[in-house]
TINU-575243 format. One record per residue (C-alpha): residue number from 1; residue in one letter; chain; x negated, y negated, z. Coordinates in pm, 1 decimal. Each point is the difference from the previous one (the first is absolute). Layout:
% residues N
    k  r  c         x         y         z
  NUM  a  A         X         Y         Z
...
//
This chain:
% residues 100
    k  r  c         x         y         z
    1  m  A     782.7     -10.5    2158.1
    2  t  A    -253.7     266.9       1.9
    3  l  A     -59.5     282.7    -197.3
    4  a  A     174.2     252.3     315.2
    5  d  A     352.2    -195.8    -101.4
    6  l  A     -16.6     139.2    -327.2
    7  d  A     200.1     324.3     -72.8
    8  p  A    -122.4     258.5    -261.9
    9  g  A     312.0    -210.1    -258.2
   10  d  A    -200.4    -328.8      38.8
   11  y  A    -326.8     241.9     -67.4
   12  a  A     188.6      77.3    -345.2
   13  i  A     110.6    -267.6    -132.0
   14  f  A    -332.1    -171.7      99.2
   15  a  A    -165.6     278.7    -270.8
   16  w  A     297.7     -34.3    -213.6
   17  t  A    -117.7    -350.4     -27.7
   18  i  A    -311.7      41.4     -67.6
   19  l  A      33.0     270.3    -300.4
   20  q  A     260.4    -186.9    -169.3
   21  i  A    -220.7    -325.5     -10.5
   22  v  A    -264.6     277.1    -124.2
   23  f  A     157.0     101.2    -299.5
   24  t  A     146.0    -320.0    -104.6
   25  v  A    -309.0    -143.5       6.7
   26  l  A    -138.1     272.6    -190.0
   27  y  A     319.0      22.4    -254.9
   28  g  A     -37.8    -388.4     -10.6
   29  l  A    -365.4      26.1    -102.2
   30  r  A     -54.2     290.5    -188.3
   31  s  A     331.8      76.9    -177.9
   32  r  A     127.3    -142.1    -308.3
   33  w  A     351.4     -50.8     160.0
   34  i  A      45.3    -342.8    -185.2
   35  d  A      58.2     206.3    -273.8
   36  s  A     345.3     136.6      39.3
   37  p  A     300.7     -83.5     219.0
   38  a  A     -57.7     338.1     157.9
   39  g  A    -334.0    -142.7     119.4
   40  r  A      96.9    -315.3      73.3
   41  i  A     346.4     134.8     239.2
   42  l  A    -256.7     225.4     178.6
   43  f  A    -267.8    -297.9      55.0
   44  g  A     274.1    -191.8     101.2
   45  q  A     136.5     276.5     257.2
   46  s  A    -312.9      30.1      98.5
   47  f  A    -115.7    -330.4      83.5
   48  g  A     348.8     -78.3     216.2
   49  f  A      -4.6     327.1     225.2
   50  s  A    -429.3    -114.8      50.6
   51  v  A     122.4    -367.0     123.4
   52  a  A     318.6     197.4     215.1
   53  l  A    -220.3     180.7     178.3
   54  t  A    -282.6    -176.4      48.1
   55  q  A     267.2    -252.8     187.8
   56  v  A     185.1     257.2     197.2
   57  s  A    -365.2     177.7      68.4
   58  v  A    -175.6    -345.9     143.7
   59  t  A     364.6     -70.3     130.2
   60  l  A     -83.2     316.4     267.6
   61  l  A    -326.1     -78.3      65.3
   62  t  A     120.2    -335.0      92.1
   63  d  A     278.7      76.3     262.3
   64  s  A     203.4    -264.6    -316.5
   65  g  A    -208.6    -252.7      72.4
   66  y  A    -194.6     -89.6    -259.7
   67  y  A    -103.8    -362.2    -155.1
   68  a  A     302.9     -90.2    -210.3
   69  r  A     168.2     310.9      49.0
   70  d  A     338.1    -206.5     -65.4
   71  i  A     -77.3    -138.7    -362.4
   72  i  A    -201.8     269.3    -147.2
   73  r  A     226.2     296.4     151.5
   74  p  A     322.9    -113.8    -198.7
   75  i  A    -181.8     -91.6    -357.0
   76  a  A    -193.3     332.5      17.4
   77  y  A     299.2     138.9      41.4
   78  y  A     228.2    -185.9    -255.9
   79  c  A    -291.9      49.0    -254.7
   80  g  A      33.5     339.1      50.9
   81  v  A     396.3      22.9     -56.5
   82  v  A     -73.8    -256.6    -362.6
   83  g  A    -252.3     245.3     -95.1
   84  a  A     206.9     336.2      92.8
   85  l  A     299.4    -212.4    -223.9
   86  i  A    -230.8     -56.5    -276.8
   87  m  A    -119.6     330.1     -43.0
   88  l  A     356.4     181.5      59.8
   89  i  A     116.4    -218.9    -297.2
   90  l  A    -327.8     139.8    -217.0
   91  l  A      80.8     354.5      76.8
   92  v  A     343.8     -54.0    -105.6
   93  k  A     -98.1    -178.7    -301.4
   94  m  A    -272.5     243.5     -90.7
   95  q  A     305.7     289.7      69.4
   96  r  A     203.8    -121.4    -214.2
   97  k  A    -278.2     -27.6    -281.7
   98  d  A     -77.7     329.5      14.3
   99  r  A     393.3     146.3      -0.7
  100  r  A       7.5    -188.5    -390.7
//
Protein backbone atom coordinates (compact mmCIF):
# COMPACT_ATOMS: atom_id res chain seq x y z
CA UNK A 1 0.00 0.00 0.00
CA UNK A 2 1.13 3.52 -0.74
CA UNK A 3 -0.16 6.83 0.51
CA UNK A 4 -1.73 7.31 -2.93
CA UNK A 5 -4.02 4.35 -2.19
CA UNK A 6 -5.52 6.10 0.82
CA UNK A 7 -8.69 8.14 0.49
CA UNK A 8 -9.90 11.15 2.52
CA UNK A 9 -11.81 8.85 4.87
CA UNK A 10 -8.61 7.01 5.70
CA UNK A 11 -6.86 10.27 6.53
CA UNK A 12 -9.82 11.25 8.71
CA UNK A 13 -9.51 7.97 10.65
CA UNK A 14 -5.78 8.59 11.15
CA UNK A 15 -6.44 12.11 12.42
CA UNK A 16 -9.24 10.88 14.71
CA UNK A 17 -6.95 8.15 16.05
CA UNK A 18 -4.17 10.60 16.86
CA UNK A 19 -6.55 13.09 18.49
CA UNK A 20 -8.22 10.34 20.52
CA UNK A 21 -4.90 8.97 21.75
CA UNK A 22 -3.69 12.46 22.72
CA UNK A 23 -6.97 13.12 24.57
CA UNK A 24 -6.76 9.80 26.42
CA UNK A 25 -3.14 10.32 27.45
CA UNK A 26 -3.72 13.91 28.59
CA UNK A 27 -6.91 13.01 30.45
CA UNK A 28 -5.29 9.96 32.03
CA UNK A 29 -2.20 11.84 33.18
CA UNK A 30 -3.55 15.29 34.04
CA UNK A 31 -7.03 14.64 35.42
CA UNK A 32 -8.24 13.03 38.61
CA UNK A 33 -10.47 10.67 36.64
CA UNK A 34 -10.16 7.85 39.17
CA UNK A 35 -11.90 9.93 41.86
CA UNK A 36 -15.35 9.84 40.29
CA UNK A 37 -17.51 7.26 38.52
CA UNK A 38 -18.07 9.67 35.62
CA UNK A 39 -14.32 10.16 35.28
CA UNK A 40 -13.71 6.42 35.22
CA UNK A 41 -16.42 6.00 32.58
CA UNK A 42 -14.93 8.73 30.40
CA UNK A 43 -11.42 7.34 30.73
CA UNK A 44 -12.59 3.81 29.96
CA UNK A 45 -14.48 4.99 26.91
CA UNK A 46 -11.53 7.06 25.71
CA UNK A 47 -9.13 4.17 26.20
CA UNK A 48 -11.44 1.78 24.33
CA UNK A 49 -11.84 4.21 21.44
CA UNK A 50 -8.08 4.67 21.29
CA UNK A 51 -7.45 0.92 21.08
CA UNK A 52 -10.13 0.34 18.44
CA UNK A 53 -9.11 3.31 16.31
CA UNK A 54 -5.45 2.30 16.49
CA UNK A 55 -6.32 -1.19 15.29
CA UNK A 56 -8.37 0.22 12.40
CA UNK A 57 -5.60 2.64 11.42
CA UNK A 58 -2.92 -0.05 11.45
CA UNK A 59 -5.18 -2.28 9.39
CA UNK A 60 -5.64 0.47 6.80
CA UNK A 61 -1.91 1.18 6.63
CA UNK A 62 -0.92 -2.47 6.26
CA UNK A 63 -3.78 -3.72 4.08
CA UNK A 64 -4.89 -5.96 6.96
CA UNK A 65 -1.56 -7.72 6.91
CA UNK A 66 0.18 -6.91 10.16
CA UNK A 67 1.65 -9.57 12.41
CA UNK A 68 -0.82 -11.32 14.74
CA UNK A 69 -3.81 -9.32 13.43
CA UNK A 70 -6.11 -12.32 13.80
CA UNK A 71 -5.23 -12.45 17.51
CA UNK A 72 -5.04 -8.73 18.31
CA UNK A 73 -8.22 -7.66 16.51
CA UNK A 74 -10.74 -9.86 18.36
CA UNK A 75 -9.06 -9.21 21.72
CA UNK A 76 -9.19 -5.44 21.15
CA UNK A 77 -12.83 -5.52 20.07
CA UNK A 78 -13.99 -7.85 22.84
CA UNK A 79 -12.25 -5.61 25.39
CA UNK A 80 -14.25 -2.77 23.85
CA UNK A 81 -17.47 -4.74 24.25
CA UNK A 82 -16.73 -5.51 27.89
CA UNK A 83 -15.71 -1.90 28.54
CA UNK A 84 -18.87 -0.55 26.91
CA UNK A 85 -21.01 -2.97 28.92
CA UNK A 86 -19.34 -1.90 32.18
CA UNK A 87 -19.80 1.76 31.27
CA UNK A 88 -23.47 1.17 30.48
CA UNK A 89 -24.04 -0.59 33.81
CA UNK A 90 -22.28 2.22 35.71
CA UNK A 91 -24.28 4.85 33.84
CA UNK A 92 -27.60 3.19 34.70
CA UNK A 93 -26.55 2.88 38.36
CA UNK A 94 -25.52 6.55 38.48
CA UNK A 95 -28.79 7.66 36.87
CA UNK A 96 -30.85 5.58 39.29
CA UNK A 97 -28.94 7.03 42.23
CA UNK A 98 -29.46 10.58 40.94
CA UNK A 99 -33.23 10.04 40.62
CA UNK A 100 -33.63 9.00 44.25
